[in-house]
Jmol script that loads the backbone (N, CA, C; Angstrom):
load data "model"
ATOM      1  N   MET A   1     -11.601   7.564  16.579  1.00  0.00           N
ATOM      2  CA  MET A   1     -10.839   7.589  15.664  1.00  0.00           C
ATOM      3  C   MET A   1      -9.282   8.737  16.354  1.00  0.00           C
ATOM      4  N   LYS A   2      -8.412   8.216  15.503  1.00  0.00           N
ATOM      5  CA  LYS A   2      -6.907   9.066  16.226  1.00  0.00           C
ATOM      6  C   LYS A   2      -6.863  10.067  15.104  1.00  0.00           C
ATOM      7  N   LYS A   3      -7.059   9.762  13.902  1.00  0.00           N
ATOM      8  CA  LYS A   3      -6.979  10.922  13.072  1.00  0.00           C
ATOM      9  C   LYS A   3      -8.110  10.939  11.827  1.00  0.00           C
ATOM     10  N   ALA A   4      -8.980  11.735  11.387  1.00  0.00           N
ATOM     11  CA  ALA A   4      -9.739  11.851  10.314  1.00  0.00           C
ATOM     12  C   ALA A   4      -9.249  13.197   9.480  1.00  0.00           C
ATOM     13  N   LYS A   5      -9.769  13.082   8.248  1.00  0.00           N
ATOM     14  CA  LYS A   5      -9.837  14.126   7.695  1.00  0.00           C
ATOM     15  C   LYS A   5     -10.413  14.416   6.548  1.00  0.00           C
ATOM     16  N   TYR A   6     -10.714  15.654   5.979  1.00  0.00           N
ATOM     17  CA  TYR A   6     -12.090  15.881   4.976  1.00  0.00           C
ATOM     18  C   TYR A   6     -10.721  15.923   3.350  1.00  0.00           C
ATOM     19  N   ASN A   7     -10.771  15.161   2.828  1.00  0.00           N
ATOM     20  CA  ASN A   7      -9.270  15.207   1.606  1.00  0.00           C
ATOM     21  C   ASN A   7     -10.485  15.305   0.066  1.00  0.00           C
ATOM     22  N   ASN A   8     -10.686  16.318  -0.598  1.00  0.00           N
ATOM     23  CA  ASN A   8     -11.027  16.205  -1.584  1.00  0.00           C
ATOM     24  C   ASN A   8     -12.216  15.432  -1.968  1.00  0.00           C
ATOM     25  N   GLY A   9     -13.349  15.714  -1.249  1.00  0.00           N
ATOM     26  CA  GLY A   9     -14.424  14.827  -1.184  1.00  0.00           C
ATOM     27  C   GLY A   9     -14.518  13.703  -0.689  1.00  0.00           C
ATOM     28  N   GLY A  10     -13.544  13.551  -0.149  1.00  0.00           N
ATOM     29  CA  GLY A  10     -13.168  12.262   1.085  1.00  0.00           C
ATOM     30  C   GLY A  10     -13.581  12.187   2.002  1.00  0.00           C
ATOM     31  N   LEU A  11     -13.138  11.024   2.778  1.00  0.00           N
ATOM     32  CA  LEU A  11     -13.091  11.083   4.120  1.00  0.00           C
ATOM     33  C   LEU A  11     -11.742   9.973   4.523  1.00  0.00           C
ATOM     34  N   VAL A  12     -10.743  10.182   5.338  1.00  0.00           N
ATOM     35  CA  VAL A  12     -10.034   8.868   5.720  1.00  0.00           C
ATOM     36  C   VAL A  12      -9.540   8.872   7.037  1.00  0.00           C
ATOM     37  N   ALA A  13      -9.869   7.850   7.525  1.00  0.00           N
ATOM     38  CA  ALA A  13     -10.078   7.431   8.605  1.00  0.00           C
ATOM     39  C   ALA A  13      -8.952   6.241   9.138  1.00  0.00           C
ATOM     40  N   ARG A  14      -8.373   6.709  10.560  1.00  0.00           N
ATOM     41  CA  ARG A  14      -7.125   5.847  10.631  1.00  0.00           C
ATOM     42  C   ARG A  14      -7.238   5.513  12.185  1.00  0.00           C
ATOM     43  N   LYS A  15      -7.050   4.458  12.718  1.00  0.00           N
ATOM     44  CA  LYS A  15      -7.186   3.761  14.205  1.00  0.00           C
ATOM     45  C   LYS A  15      -5.459   2.971  13.859  1.00  0.00           C
ATOM     46  N   GLU A  16      -4.503   3.380  14.873  1.00  0.00           N
ATOM     47  CA  GLU A  16      -3.784   2.654  15.336  1.00  0.00           C
ATOM     48  C   GLU A  16      -4.016   2.216  16.772  1.00  0.00           C
ATOM     49  N   PHE A  17      -3.457   0.733  16.764  1.00  0.00           N
ATOM     50  CA  PHE A  17      -3.435   0.020  17.919  1.00  0.00           C
ATOM     51  C   PHE A  17      -1.934  -0.273  18.103  1.00  0.00           C
ATOM     52  N   LYS A  18      -1.740   0.041  19.431  1.00  0.00           N
ATOM     53  CA  LYS A  18      -0.214   0.080  19.792  1.00  0.00           C
ATOM     54  C   LYS A  18       0.653  -1.626  19.931  1.00  0.00           C
ATOM     55  N   GLY A  19       1.444  -1.413  19.422  1.00  0.00           N
ATOM     56  CA  GLY A  19       1.716  -2.930  19.657  1.00  0.00           C
ATOM     57  C   GLY A  19       1.210  -4.129  18.407  1.00  0.00           C
ATOM     58  N   ILE A  20       0.093  -3.750  17.864  1.00  0.00           N
ATOM     59  CA  ILE A  20      -0.862  -4.836  16.786  1.00  0.00           C
ATOM     60  C   ILE A  20      -0.742  -4.534  15.405  1.00  0.00           C
ATOM     61  N   GLY A  21      -0.873  -2.901  15.427  1.00  0.00           N
ATOM     62  CA  GLY A  21      -1.188  -2.796  13.722  1.00  0.00           C
ATOM     63  C   GLY A  21      -2.471  -1.795  13.454  1.00  0.00           C
ATOM     64  N   SER A  22      -2.603  -1.368  12.229  1.00  0.00           N
ATOM     65  CA  SER A  22      -3.207  -0.664  12.121  1.00  0.00           C
ATOM     66  C   SER A  22      -4.799  -0.675  11.168  1.00  0.00           C
ATOM     67  N   ILE A  23      -5.633   0.064  11.428  1.00  0.00           N
ATOM     68  CA  ILE A  23      -6.920  -0.191  10.319  1.00  0.00           C
ATOM     69  C   ILE A  23      -7.499   1.654   9.695  1.00  0.00           C
ATOM     70  N   GLU A  24      -7.483   1.414   8.696  1.00  0.00           N
ATOM     71  CA  GLU A  24      -7.469   2.796   7.798  1.00  0.00           C
ATOM     72  C   GLU A  24      -8.838   2.788   6.388  1.00  0.00           C
ATOM     73  N   GLY A  25      -9.608   3.964   6.731  1.00  0.00           N
ATOM     74  CA  GLY A  25     -11.184   3.043   6.000  1.00  0.00           C
ATOM     75  C   GLY A  25     -11.014   4.770   5.051  1.00  0.00           C
ATOM     76  N   ASN A  26     -11.058   4.426   3.892  1.00  0.00           N
ATOM     77  CA  ASN A  26     -11.342   5.647   3.103  1.00  0.00           C
ATOM     78  C   ASN A  26     -12.598   5.772   2.261  1.00  0.00           C
ATOM     79  N   VAL A  27     -13.315   7.100   2.272  1.00  0.00           N
ATOM     80  CA  VAL A  27     -14.630   7.123   1.360  1.00  0.00           C
ATOM     81  C   VAL A  27     -14.570   8.618   0.602  1.00  0.00           C
ATOM     82  N   SER A  28     -14.697   8.322  -0.586  1.00  0.00           N
ATOM     83  CA  SER A  28     -15.113   9.640  -1.675  1.00  0.00           C
ATOM     84  C   SER A  28     -16.294   9.402  -2.583  1.00  0.00           C
ATOM     85  N   GLY A  29     -16.296  10.536  -3.279  1.00  0.00           N
ATOM     86  CA  GLY A  29     -17.252  10.808  -4.594  1.00  0.00           C
ATOM     87  C   GLY A  29     -18.306  11.923  -4.477  1.00  0.00           C
ATOM     88  N   ASN A  30     -19.188  11.476  -5.031  1.00  0.00           N
ATOM     89  CA  ASN A  30     -19.913  12.848  -6.246  1.00  0.00           C
ATOM     90  C   ASN A  30     -20.744  12.136  -6.687  1.00  0.00           C
ATOM     91  N   ALA A  31     -21.479  12.897  -7.215  1.00  0.00           N
ATOM     92  CA  ALA A  31     -23.333  12.628  -7.448  1.00  0.00           C
ATOM     93  C   ALA A  31     -22.985  11.460  -8.563  1.00  0.00           C
ATOM     94  N   ASN A  32     -22.452  11.491  -8.947  1.00  0.00           N
ATOM     95  CA  ASN A  32     -21.924  10.548 -10.241  1.00  0.00           C
ATOM     96  C   ASN A  32     -21.049   9.197  -9.907  1.00  0.00           C
ATOM     97  N   TYR A  33     -20.064   9.087  -9.080  1.00  0.00           N
ATOM     98  CA  TYR A  33     -19.215   8.061  -9.001  1.00  0.00           C
ATOM     99  C   TYR A  33     -18.997   8.241  -7.032  1.00  0.00           C
ATOM    100  N   ARG A  34     -19.134   6.945  -6.623  1.00  0.00           N
ATOM    101  CA  ARG A  34     -18.579   6.895  -5.185  1.00  0.00           C
ATOM    102  C   ARG A  34     -17.738   5.768  -4.966  1.00  0.00           C
ATOM    103  N   ALA A  35     -16.396   5.634  -4.204  1.00  0.00           N
ATOM    104  CA  ALA A  35     -15.451   4.564  -4.050  1.00  0.00           C
ATOM    105  C   ALA A  35     -15.051   4.496  -2.372  1.00  0.00           C
ATOM    106  N   GLY A  36     -14.778   3.399  -2.085  1.00  0.00           N
ATOM    107  CA  GLY A  36     -14.017   3.080  -0.248  1.00  0.00           C
ATOM    108  C   GLY A  36     -13.373   1.800  -0.500  1.00  0.00           C
ATOM    109  N   SER A  37     -12.608   2.328   0.345  1.00  0.00           N
ATOM    110  CA  SER A  37     -11.646   1.173   0.686  1.00  0.00           C
ATOM    111  C   SER A  37     -11.329   0.928   2.308  1.00  0.00           C
ATOM    112  N   VAL A  38     -10.680  -0.158   2.357  1.00  0.00           N
ATOM    113  CA  VAL A  38     -10.145  -0.218   3.668  1.00  0.00           C
ATOM    114  C   VAL A  38      -9.168  -0.995   3.809  1.00  0.00           C
ATOM    115  N   SER A  39      -8.226  -0.890   4.913  1.00  0.00           N
ATOM    116  CA  SER A  39      -7.184  -1.548   4.661  1.00  0.00           C
ATOM    117  C   SER A  39      -6.789  -2.013   6.284  1.00  0.00           C
ATOM    118  N   ALA A  40      -6.018  -2.790   6.656  1.00  0.00           N
ATOM    119  CA  ALA A  40      -5.777  -3.519   7.982  1.00  0.00           C
ATOM    120  C   ALA A  40      -4.170  -3.736   7.657  1.00  0.00           C
ATOM    121  N   SER A  41      -3.227  -3.204   8.181  1.00  0.00           N
ATOM    122  CA  SER A  41      -1.713  -3.857   8.646  1.00  0.00           C
ATOM    123  C   SER A  41      -1.271  -4.201  10.109  1.00  0.00           C
ATOM    124  N   THR A  42      -0.059  -5.298  10.266  1.00  0.00           N
ATOM    125  CA  THR A  42       0.480  -5.407  11.496  1.00  0.00           C
ATOM    126  C   THR A  42       1.680  -5.656  10.750  1.00  0.00           C
ATOM    127  N   ASN A  43       2.609  -6.007  11.838  1.00  0.00           N
ATOM    128  CA  ASN A  43       3.999  -6.679  11.952  1.00  0.00           C
ATOM    129  C   ASN A  43       3.650  -7.493  12.436  1.00  0.00           C
ATOM    130  N   ILE A  44       5.060  -8.477  11.424  1.00  0.00           N
ATOM    131  CA  ILE A  44       5.069 -10.299  12.178  1.00  0.00           C
ATOM    132  C   ILE A  44       6.358 -10.326  11.617  1.00  0.00           C
ATOM    133  N   GLY A  45       7.197 -10.577  13.335  1.00  0.00           N
ATOM    134  CA  GLY A  45       8.063 -10.994  12.735  1.00  0.00           C
ATOM    135  C   GLY A  45       9.442 -10.189  12.023  1.00  0.00           C
ATOM    136  N   GLY A  46       9.031  -8.611  12.132  1.00  0.00           N
ATOM    137  CA  GLY A  46       9.402  -7.566  11.350  1.00  0.00           C
ATOM    138  C   GLY A  46       9.431  -7.866   9.960  1.00  0.00           C
ATOM    139  N   THR A  47       8.328  -8.077   9.365  1.00  0.00           N
ATOM    140  CA  THR A  47       7.482  -8.297   8.094  1.00  0.00           C
ATOM    141  C   THR A  47       6.245  -7.591   8.565  1.00  0.00           C
ATOM    142  N   ARG A  48       5.768  -6.741   7.715  1.00  0.00           N
ATOM    143  CA  ARG A  48       4.755  -5.804   7.655  1.00  0.00           C
ATOM    144  C   ARG A  48       3.819  -6.690   6.386  1.00  0.00           C
ATOM    145  N   VAL A  49       2.677  -7.390   7.251  1.00  0.00           N
ATOM    146  CA  VAL A  49       1.395  -7.835   6.195  1.00  0.00           C
ATOM    147  C   VAL A  49       0.269  -6.948   6.301  1.00  0.00           C
ATOM    148  N   THR A  50      -0.302  -6.967   5.204  1.00  0.00           N
ATOM    149  CA  THR A  50      -1.529  -5.370   4.972  1.00  0.00           C
ATOM    150  C   THR A  50      -2.270  -6.456   3.967  1.00  0.00           C
ATOM    151  N   ALA A  51      -3.547  -6.205   4.168  1.00  0.00           N
ATOM    152  CA  ALA A  51      -4.549  -6.497   3.594  1.00  0.00           C
ATOM    153  C   ALA A  51      -5.707  -5.295   3.271  1.00  0.00           C
ATOM    154  N   SER A  52      -6.238  -5.418   2.046  1.00  0.00           N
ATOM    155  CA  SER A  52      -6.945  -4.442   1.292  1.00  0.00           C
ATOM    156  C   SER A  52      -8.039  -4.878   0.542  1.00  0.00           C
ATOM    157  N   ARG A  53      -9.104  -4.055   1.164  1.00  0.00           N
ATOM    158  CA  ARG A  53     -10.554  -4.194  -0.015  1.00  0.00           C
ATOM    159  C   ARG A  53     -10.853  -2.933  -0.416  1.00  0.00           C
ATOM    160  N   PHE A  54     -11.060  -3.063  -2.118  1.00  0.00           N
ATOM    161  CA  PHE A  54     -11.801  -1.663  -2.398  1.00  0.00           C
ATOM    162  C   PHE A  54     -13.271  -2.284  -3.294  1.00  0.00           C
ATOM    163  N   LYS A  55     -13.926  -1.079  -3.090  1.00  0.00           N
ATOM    164  CA  LYS A  55     -15.104  -1.191  -3.873  1.00  0.00           C
ATOM    165  C   LYS A  55     -15.360   0.016  -4.584  1.00  0.00           C
ATOM    166  N   ASP A  56     -16.603  -0.114  -5.493  1.00  0.00           N
ATOM    167  CA  ASP A  56     -17.130   1.415  -6.385  1.00  0.00           C
ATOM    168  C   ASP A  56     -18.204   1.294  -6.881  1.00  0.00           C
ATOM    169  N   SER A  57     -18.599   2.926  -7.258  1.00  0.00           N
ATOM    170  CA  SER A  57     -19.984   2.403  -7.917  1.00  0.00           C
ATOM    171  C   SER A  57     -20.435   2.136  -8.779  1.00  0.00           C
ATOM    172  N   MET A  58     -19.175   1.657  -9.876  1.00  0.00           N
ATOM    173  CA  MET A  58     -19.427   0.915 -10.855  1.00  0.00           C
ATOM    174  C   MET A  58     -19.573  -0.397 -11.115  1.00  0.00           C
ATOM    175  N   GLY A  59     -18.850  -1.120  -9.908  1.00  0.00           N
ATOM    176  CA  GLY A  59     -19.048  -2.292 -10.001  1.00  0.00           C
ATOM    177  C   GLY A  59     -17.756  -2.836  -9.858  1.00  0.00           C
ATOM    178  N   ASN A  60     -16.687  -1.842  -9.539  1.00  0.00           N
ATOM    179  CA  ASN A  60     -15.460  -2.777  -9.573  1.00  0.00           C
ATOM    180  C   ASN A  60     -14.965  -2.622  -8.133  1.00  0.00           C
ATOM    181  N   SER A  61     -13.973  -3.901  -8.296  1.00  0.00           N
ATOM    182  CA  SER A  61     -13.597  -4.188  -6.479  1.00  0.00           C
ATOM    183  C   SER A  61     -12.379  -5.150  -6.992  1.00  0.00           C
ATOM    184  N   ALA A  62     -11.733  -5.104  -5.453  1.00  0.00           N
ATOM    185  CA  ALA A  62     -10.210  -5.708  -5.597  1.00  0.00           C
ATOM    186  C   ALA A  62      -9.764  -5.983  -3.897  1.00  0.00           C
ATOM    187  N   ASN A  63      -9.312  -7.575  -3.982  1.00  0.00           N
ATOM    188  CA  ASN A  63      -8.728  -7.856  -2.438  1.00  0.00           C
ATOM    189  C   ASN A  63      -7.476  -7.671  -3.084  1.00  0.00           C
ATOM    190  N   ASN A  64      -6.214  -6.777  -2.027  1.00  0.00           N
ATOM    191  CA  ASN A  64      -5.229  -7.318  -2.347  1.00  0.00           C
ATOM    192  C   ASN A  64      -4.486  -7.249  -0.822  1.00  0.00           C
ATOM    193  N   TYR A  65      -2.833  -8.286  -1.047  1.00  0.00           N
ATOM    194  CA  TYR A  65      -2.819  -8.385   0.122  1.00  0.00           C
ATOM    195  C   TYR A  65      -1.158  -7.967   0.115  1.00  0.00           C
ATOM    196  N   SER A  66      -0.404  -8.036   0.902  1.00  0.00           N
ATOM    197  CA  SER A  66       1.402  -7.492   0.845  1.00  0.00           C
ATOM    198  C   SER A  66       1.858  -7.982   1.809  1.00  0.00           C
ATOM    199  N   LEU A  67       3.074  -8.132   2.009  1.00  0.00           N
ATOM    200  CA  LEU A  67       4.264  -8.491   3.131  1.00  0.00           C
ATOM    201  C   LEU A  67       5.294  -8.018   2.653  1.00  0.00           C
ATOM    202  N   GLU A  68       5.959  -6.733   3.235  1.00  0.00           N
ATOM    203  CA  GLU A  68       7.251  -6.228   3.026  1.00  0.00           C
ATOM    204  C   GLU A  68       8.267  -6.588   4.456  1.00  0.00           C
ATOM    205  N   LYS A  69       9.413  -6.736   3.817  1.00  0.00           N
ATOM    206  CA  LYS A  69      10.361  -6.669   4.960  1.00  0.00           C
ATOM    207  C   LYS A  69      11.327  -5.972   4.824  1.00  0.00           C
ATOM    208  N   GLN A  70      11.719  -5.076   6.161  1.00  0.00           N
ATOM    209  CA  GLN A  70      12.782  -3.931   5.821  1.00  0.00           C
ATOM    210  C   GLN A  70      14.175  -4.729   5.763  1.00  0.00           C
ATOM    211  N   LEU A  71      14.994  -4.620   4.899  1.00  0.00           N
ATOM    212  CA  LEU A  71      16.820  -5.531   5.056  1.00  0.00           C
ATOM    213  C   LEU A  71      17.323  -4.684   5.686  1.00  0.00           C
ATOM    214  N   PRO A  72      18.662  -5.198   6.171  1.00  0.00           N
ATOM    215  CA  PRO A  72      19.453  -4.366   6.377  1.00  0.00           C
ATOM    216  C   PRO A  72      20.386  -3.734   5.067  1.00  0.00           C
ATOM    217  N   GLY A  73      20.922  -2.398   5.515  1.00  0.00           N
ATOM    218  CA  GLY A  73      21.296  -1.595   3.991  1.00  0.00           C
ATOM    219  C   GLY A  73      20.366  -0.463   3.216  1.00  0.00           C
ATOM    220  N   LYS A  74      19.369  -0.042   4.233  1.00  0.00           N
ATOM    221  CA  LYS A  74      18.063   0.316   3.743  1.00  0.00           C
ATOM    222  C   LYS A  74      17.746   0.125   2.300  1.00  0.00           C
ATOM    223  N   SER A  75      17.101  -1.511   2.765  1.00  0.00           N
ATOM    224  CA  SER A  75      16.464  -1.747   1.167  1.00  0.00           C
ATOM    225  C   SER A  75      15.345  -2.601   1.772  1.00  0.00           C
ATOM    226  N   SER A  76      14.805  -2.735   0.784  1.00  0.00           N
ATOM    227  CA  SER A  76      13.362  -3.978   1.525  1.00  0.00           C
ATOM    228  C   SER A  76      12.929  -4.717  -0.177  1.00  0.00           C
ATOM    229  N   ILE A  77      11.582  -5.420   0.670  1.00  0.00           N
ATOM    230  CA  ILE A  77      11.728  -6.542  -0.243  1.00  0.00           C
ATOM    231  C   ILE A  77       9.990  -6.611  -0.064  1.00  0.00           C
ATOM    232  N   GLY A  78       9.509  -6.840  -0.948  1.00  0.00           N
ATOM    233  CA  GLY A  78       7.948  -6.957  -1.125  1.00  0.00           C
ATOM    234  C   GLY A  78       7.382  -8.070  -1.632  1.00  0.00           C
ATOM    235  N   LEU A  79       6.113  -8.632  -1.691  1.00  0.00           N
ATOM    236  CA  LEU A  79       5.525  -9.027  -1.892  1.00  0.00           C
ATOM    237  C   LEU A  79       3.948  -9.005  -2.268  1.00  0.00           C
ATOM    238  N   LYS A  80       3.411  -8.586  -3.629  1.00  0.00           N
ATOM    239  CA  LYS A  80       2.154  -7.737  -3.355  1.00  0.00           C
ATOM    240  C   LYS A  80       0.963  -8.827  -4.640  1.00  0.00           C
ATOM    241  N   VAL A  81       0.361  -9.743  -3.080  1.00  0.00           N
ATOM    242  CA  VAL A  81      -0.468 -10.774  -4.007  1.00  0.00           C
ATOM    243  C   VAL A  81      -2.005 -10.092  -4.426  1.00  0.00           C
ATOM    244  N   ARG A  82      -2.339 -10.178  -5.915  1.00  0.00           N
ATOM    245  CA  ARG A  82      -3.411  -9.498  -6.307  1.00  0.00           C
ATOM    246  C   ARG A  82      -4.084 -10.705  -7.326  1.00  0.00           C
ATOM    247  N   LYS A  83      -4.456  -9.797  -8.285  1.00  0.00           N
ATOM    248  CA  LYS A  83      -5.035 -10.569  -9.801  1.00  0.00           C
ATOM    249  C   LYS A  83      -3.324 -10.614 -10.210  1.00  0.00           C
ATOM    250  N   ASN A  84      -2.909 -10.371 -10.504  1.00  0.00           N
ATOM    251  CA  ASN A  84      -1.319 -10.580 -10.754  1.00  0.00           C
ATOM    252  C   ASN A  84      -0.365 -10.191  -9.850  1.00  0.00           C
ATOM    253  N   PRO A  85       0.391 -11.425  -9.543  1.00  0.00           N
ATOM    254  CA  PRO A  85       1.267 -11.399  -8.098  1.00  0.00           C
ATOM    255  C   PRO A  85       2.648 -10.768  -8.579  1.00  0.00           C
ATOM    256  N   GLN A  86       2.624 -10.061  -7.673  1.00  0.00           N
ATOM    257  CA  GLN A  86       4.027  -8.875  -8.070  1.00  0.00           C
ATOM    258  C   GLN A  86       5.111  -8.903  -6.651  1.00  0.00           C
ATOM    259  N   LEU A  87       6.248  -9.026  -7.370  1.00  0.00           N
ATOM    260  CA  LEU A  87       7.214  -9.369  -6.168  1.00  0.00           C
ATOM    261  C   LEU A  87       8.243  -7.608  -6.353  1.00  0.00           C
ATOM    262  N   GLU A  88       9.010  -7.165  -5.466  1.00  0.00           N
ATOM    263  CA  GLU A  88       9.078  -5.722  -5.505  1.00  0.00           C
ATOM    264  C   GLU A  88      10.288  -5.801  -4.469  1.00  0.00           C
ATOM    265  N   TYR A  89      11.298  -4.665  -5.134  1.00  0.00           N
ATOM    266  CA  TYR A  89      12.386  -4.739  -4.256  1.00  0.00           C
ATOM    267  C   TYR A  89      13.157  -3.309  -4.479  1.00  0.00           C
ATOM    268  N   ASN A  90      13.214  -2.470  -3.717  1.00  0.00           N
ATOM    269  CA  ASN A  90      13.857  -1.131  -3.189  1.00  0.00           C
ATOM    270  C   ASN A  90      14.811  -0.989  -2.675  1.00  0.00           C
ATOM    271  N   LYS A  91      15.658   0.113  -3.027  1.00  0.00           N
ATOM    272  CA  LYS A  91      16.867   0.550  -2.449  1.00  0.00           C
ATOM    273  C   LYS A  91      17.103   1.678  -2.608  1.00  0.00           C
ATOM    274  N   LYS A  92      17.349   2.146  -1.551  1.00  0.00           N
ATOM    275  CA  LYS A  92      18.421   3.741  -1.366  1.00  0.00           C
ATOM    276  C   LYS A  92      19.569   3.517  -1.908  1.00  0.00           C
ATOM    277  N   ILE A  93      20.005   4.154  -2.937  1.00  0.00           N
ATOM    278  CA  ILE A  93      21.248   4.148  -3.261  1.00  0.00           C
ATOM    279  C   ILE A  93      22.163   5.794  -3.219  1.00  0.00           C
ATOM    280  N   LYS A  94      23.223   5.590  -3.409  1.00  0.00           N
ATOM    281  CA  LYS A  94      24.374   6.927  -3.532  1.00  0.00           C
ATOM    282  C   LYS A  94      22.998   7.911  -4.034  1.00  0.00           C
ATOM    283  N   GLY A  95      23.332   9.525  -3.598  1.00  0.00           N
ATOM    284  CA  GLY A  95      23.163  10.475  -3.973  1.00  0.00           C
ATOM    285  C   GLY A  95      21.634  10.981  -4.047  1.00  0.00           C
ATOM    286  N   GLY A  96      21.059  10.159  -2.936  1.00  0.00           N
ATOM    287  CA  GLY A  96      19.750   9.916  -2.410  1.00  0.00           C
ATOM    288  C   GLY A  96      18.687   9.265  -3.258  1.00  0.00           C
ATOM    289  N   PHE A  97      19.128   8.663  -3.926  1.00  0.00           N
ATOM    290  CA  PHE A  97      18.498   8.333  -5.548  1.00  0.00           C
ATOM    291  C   PHE A  97      17.445   6.849  -4.418  1.00  0.00           C
ATOM    292  N   ASN A  98      16.623   6.662  -5.318  1.00  0.00           N
ATOM    293  CA  ASN A  98      15.780   4.983  -4.765  1.00  0.00           C
ATOM    294  C   ASN A  98      15.441   4.312  -6.367  1.00  0.00           C
ATOM    295  N   LEU A  99      16.169   2.924  -6.228  1.00  0.00           N
ATOM    296  CA  LEU A  99      16.091   1.734  -7.325  1.00  0.00           C
ATOM    297  C   LEU A  99      14.715   1.107  -6.990  1.00  0.00           C
ATOM    298  N   LYS A 100      14.172   1.221  -7.531  1.00  0.00           N
ATOM    299  CA  LYS A 100      13.155  -0.311  -7.359  1.00  0.00           C
ATOM    300  C   LYS A 100      12.757  -1.102  -8.954  1.00  0.00           C
ATOM    301  N   VAL A 101      12.966  -2.596  -8.365  1.00  0.00           N
ATOM    302  CA  VAL A 101      12.892  -3.320  -9.538  1.00  0.00           C
ATOM    303  C   VAL A 101      11.595  -4.356  -8.915  1.00  0.00           C
ATOM    304  N   THR A 102      10.430  -4.491 -10.106  1.00  0.00           N
ATOM    305  CA  THR A 102       9.627  -5.204  -9.738  1.00  0.00           C
ATOM    306  C   THR A 102       9.258  -6.022 -10.991  1.00  0.00           C
ATOM    307  N   ALA A 103       9.151  -7.697 -10.578  1.00  0.00           N
ATOM    308  CA  ALA A 103       8.605  -8.246 -11.518  1.00  0.00           C
ATOM    309  C   ALA A 103       7.441  -9.526 -11.543  1.00  0.00           C
ATOM    310  N   GLY A 104       6.609  -9.659 -11.964  1.00  0.00           N
ATOM    311  CA  GLY A 104       5.107 -10.205 -12.239  1.00  0.00           C
ATOM    312  C   GLY A 104       5.142 -11.297 -13.173  1.00  0.00           C
ATOM    313  N   LYS A 105       4.126 -11.801 -12.682  1.00  0.00           N
ATOM    314  CA  LYS A 105       3.995 -12.681 -13.896  1.00  0.00           C
ATOM    315  C   LYS A 105       4.158 -12.545 -15.186  1.00  0.00           C
ATOM    316  N   ASN A 106       3.316 -11.438 -15.398  1.00  0.00           N
ATOM    317  CA  ASN A 106       3.210 -11.024 -16.870  1.00  0.00           C
ATOM    318  C   ASN A 106       3.716  -9.806 -17.384  1.00  0.00           C
ATOM    319  N   SER A 107       4.639  -9.392 -16.656  1.00  0.00           N
ATOM    320  CA  SER A 107       5.473  -8.017 -16.514  1.00  0.00           C
ATOM    321  C   SER A 107       6.812  -7.792 -15.616  1.00  0.00           C
ATOM    322  N   GLY A 108       7.696  -6.704 -15.947  1.00  0.00           N
ATOM    323  CA  GLY A 108       8.772  -6.572 -15.147  1.00  0.00           C
ATOM    324  C   GLY A 108       8.913  -5.037 -14.937  1.00  0.00           C
ATOM    325  N   ALA A 109       9.895  -4.442 -14.426  1.00  0.00           N
ATOM    326  CA  ALA A 109      10.235  -3.444 -14.636  1.00  0.00           C
ATOM    327  C   ALA A 109      11.117  -2.848 -13.542  1.00  0.00           C
ATOM    328  N   MET A 110      12.241  -1.556 -13.923  1.00  0.00           N
ATOM    329  CA  MET A 110      13.053  -1.250 -12.911  1.00  0.00           C
ATOM    330  C   MET A 110      13.075   0.643 -13.242  1.00  0.00           C
ATOM    331  N   SER A 111      13.311   1.175 -12.243  1.00  0.00           N
ATOM    332  CA  SER A 111      13.401   2.641 -12.196  1.00  0.00           C
ATOM    333  C   SER A 111      14.206   2.956 -10.847  1.00  0.00           C
ATOM    334  N   ILE A 112      14.516   4.564 -11.240  1.00  0.00           N
ATOM    335  CA  ILE A 112      15.579   5.084 -10.766  1.00  0.00           C
ATOM    336  C   ILE A 112      15.274   6.752 -10.261  1.00  0.00           C
ATOM    337  N   SER A 113      14.739   6.664  -8.679  1.00  0.00           N
ATOM    338  CA  SER A 113      13.897   7.980  -8.702  1.00  0.00           C
ATOM    339  C   SER A 113      14.840   8.508  -7.724  1.00  0.00           C
ATOM    340  N   LYS A 114      14.478  10.214  -7.946  1.00  0.00           N
ATOM    341  CA  LYS A 114      14.925  11.114  -6.505  1.00  0.00           C
ATOM    342  C   LYS A 114      14.177  11.925  -6.147  1.00  0.00           C
ATOM    343  N   PRO A 115      13.585  11.640  -5.009  1.00  0.00           N
ATOM    344  CA  PRO A 115      12.444  12.751  -4.565  1.00  0.00           C
ATOM    345  C   PRO A 115      12.668  14.327  -4.670  1.00  0.00           C
ATOM    346  N   LEU A 116      11.780  14.985  -4.823  1.00  0.00           N
ATOM    347  CA  LEU A 116      12.013  16.582  -4.917  1.00  0.00           C
ATOM    348  C   LEU A 116      12.363  17.083  -3.653  1.00  0.00           C
TER     349      LEU A 116
END
end "model"
wireframe off; spacefill off
backbone 0.3
color backbone group
């Protein structure tokens, strides 16, 4: 593995495949709770495609899929497919601020933030 680190009771491992994509795994837990996830991503025609799977010791699990396209002018658009699909738009605006707009089947939101 190219990168592995111990982080807050867990292990994160990431493997990059040049020109293809990457795979990342994460496991964590203690005597009462354990969780793990794995994700794989690649670039297809300038679009980042990611698939991930999560499972924990309490019976929770999730499959997520996403597409993200970097647009000209420091903005990106993405689609996250999960239980409730969501469309997301990000744009860097003047003064170092980020504009984020999300729209889903049952919800929508807009935020403006500035990294510290």
